[in-house]
C-alpha positions as CSV (number, residue, x, y, z in Angstrom):
1,M,60.0,112.8,-87.8
2,N,61.2,110.1,-90.2
3,P,62.7,110.2,-93.8
4,G,59.3,109.6,-95.4
5,T,57.7,112.5,-93.5
6,S,60.6,114.8,-94.4
7,R,60.5,113.7,-98.1
8,D,56.8,114.4,-98.3
9,A,57.0,117.8,-96.6
10,L,59.8,118.8,-99.0
11,R,57.8,117.6,-102.1
12,K,54.8,119.7,-101.0
13,L,57.1,122.7,-100.9
14,G,58.5,122.0,-104.3
15,V,62.0,121.2,-103.0
16,P,63.9,118.4,-104.8
17,A,64.5,116.1,-101.8
18,E,67.2,114.0,-103.4
19,Q,69.5,116.9,-104.1
20,G,68.9,118.4,-100.7
21,R,69.6,115.1,-98.9
22,T,72.8,114.5,-100.9
23,S,74.0,118.0,-100.1
24,A,73.3,117.6,-96.4
25,I,75.1,114.3,-96.3
26,R,78.1,115.9,-98.1
27,R,78.2,118.6,-95.4
28,L,77.8,116.2,-92.6
29,A,80.6,114.0,-94.0
30,L,83.1,116.7,-93.2
31,Q,82.2,116.5,-89.5
32,A,81.5,112.8,-88.9
33,P,82.3,109.3,-90.4
34,A,79.8,108.0,-93.0
35,P,78.7,105.0,-91.0
36,V,77.8,107.3,-88.1
37,I,75.8,109.6,-90.4
38,A,74.0,106.6,-92.0
39,Q,73.0,105.3,-88.6
40,A,71.8,108.7,-87.4
41,L,69.7,109.3,-90.6
42,G,68.5,105.8,-91.1
43,S,70.3,105.5,-94.4
44,H,72.2,102.7,-96.0
45,D,75.9,102.9,-95.1
46,K,77.1,102.1,-98.6
47,S,75.3,105.0,-100.3
48,T,76.3,107.4,-97.4
49,T,79.9,106.2,-97.8
50,R,79.8,106.8,-101.6
51,I,78.4,110.3,-101.1
52,A,81.0,111.1,-98.4
53,T,83.9,109.8,-100.6
54,E,82.7,112.1,-103.5
55,A,82.7,115.0,-101.0
56,G,86.3,114.3,-100.0
57,T,85.6,113.3,-96.5
58,P,88.5,113.5,-94.0
59,W,87.1,110.3,-92.3
60,K,87.9,107.9,-95.2
61,N,90.2,105.8,-92.9
62,Y,87.8,105.7,-90.0
63,A,87.6,102.2,-88.4
64,P,84.1,101.7,-87.0
65,A,84.3,100.0,-83.6
66,D,83.4,100.5,-80.0
67,H,85.6,103.4,-79.0
68,T,84.0,104.0,-75.6
69,R,86.8,102.4,-73.6
């Protein structure tokens, strides 16, 4: 499934995809940093960061890097 497929399916059901997507990102922003969410969803990190900031994300000071060590 990709964003286009999801968008088309939502449109056929009469669901406003933009509002649903923004709402989902706001909820995810409370659980993970915006760059991680953007990469997972295939979204642009700037728009995801803006939405997360509006939602009051606790990850606003997250420093993206390789934290596997």
